[in-house]
N, C-alpha and C positions, 0 to 999 in steps of 0.2 A: 732140463725137461720142463716144459711149460704146462701149466694147469689152468684150464679155463674156469671162469666163474660159474658157468652153466653147470659144469661137472661137480664143482665143490658145493655150491649153494643151491642148486636146483631151482625150483620156482620161487624159493623164498626171497630172493633179491627182487623179483617183481611184485611179490605181495606187499613188500615194504612201501613201494611207490604207490601202489593202489590204496593201501590203508592210510597213507599220508593224504592222498587226494580225497579220500572219503571223509577224513576228519575235517579237512577244509570245507568240503561241501556241507556237512552237518553244522559246522560252526556258522557257515553263512546262513543256513536255515534258522539257527538260533538268534543270530544277529538281526534277522528280518521278521522275527515273530510278531511284531506289531505293525508291520508294513502292509497297508491295505493292498489286496490283489496279489501279494507274493505267493508263489506256488512252491512248496517245499520239493526239493529234489534229493536224489540219492543215487549212488553208484551201484550198478549191478556188478557185484564182485566176480561172479563166475564169468560173465561176458568179458569184463576187463582183464581177467587173468588169462583167459584164452587169447585175447588180442595181444596183451603185453608179452607173454611167453611164446607166442607163435604156435600154440598147441593146436592139434587137429583132433577135435572131438567127434567130428561127423563120422569118422571110420568106426567108432565104437557103438554108434546108434544103429538100431535095426532099420532096415529099409522101410520106408513109408510106402503104404500101398495107396494108390490113387484110384478113385472111383470115377474120375472124370479127367479127360485130357487137358482140361483148362486149370487143374490144380497146379500150384507152384511146387518146385523142388526146393530143399533147403539151400542148395547152391545158388539159387536165384536171389537169395536175400543179400542186400548190400552189406559190405563190411565197413560200416561207418563208425569212427571213433565216438561220435555223438550218441550212438545206440547204448553205450554204457551208462550215460547219465540220464536217468529217468525221473519223471514226476512221481512223487509219492502220493499214494491214495490215503486220505485221512480216514481215521477211524470214527470221528465225531462228524456230525452234520455241520454244514457251513455256518460260520459265526455271523455272517451278514456282510462282512467286508471283503470276502473273496480270498482271504488268507487261508492256506491249508497247513501252516506249521502248528504242530501240536507239541508244545514244549516238553512235556514229560516223555513222549515217545522219542523226541530228538535227543534228549539227555540220556535216555536208556540206550539208543543206538550209538551215542558218542562213546559212552562208557564201554559198551560191548566191543566197539571197534578198537578202543584204546587197550583193552585187555588182549585182544587178538594181535595188536601191534607189538605189545610187550612180549607175548609168547614168541612171535617171530624173531624179535630182538635177542631173546634168550637162546633160541636155536642157533641163530647166526653167530652169536658171541661164543657158543660152545663149539661150533665148527672152526671159528677163527683160532680159539685156544688150542684145539687139536692140531691145527695146521702149524701154529707157532711152536708147539711142543715137538712136532715131527721135524721141523726145520732146526730146532736147537739140538735134538739128538742126532740129527744127520750130519752136523758139522763138527 
């Protein structure tokens, strides 16, 4: 009897990849904190999860009402992987060199992402332990 990873781990297998990519993006921001003209970026976690897991969230949304025939539908928007990587809007005014990295905010985001990564790891480790236990008791 085959068990698919999607059934066992759900979306958590995808969140690990996204959290890892986000950690790399934030680390890149921190590494370029003194680079003139560097623009801080971040991953839109919700958009990335929808794309990675192949989820369909449009069905849960209420229908949009249009007041003009020229308005776009959500289905008209492109499904581009680059849409998940966005520029971060700085909290402070420009420092004069065009760099938008705010080191304290980036550190906080990195720490928060790390905590969420560890929580996902604990969940997945628990699932794996339960599977191992079930396999041992079944044989």
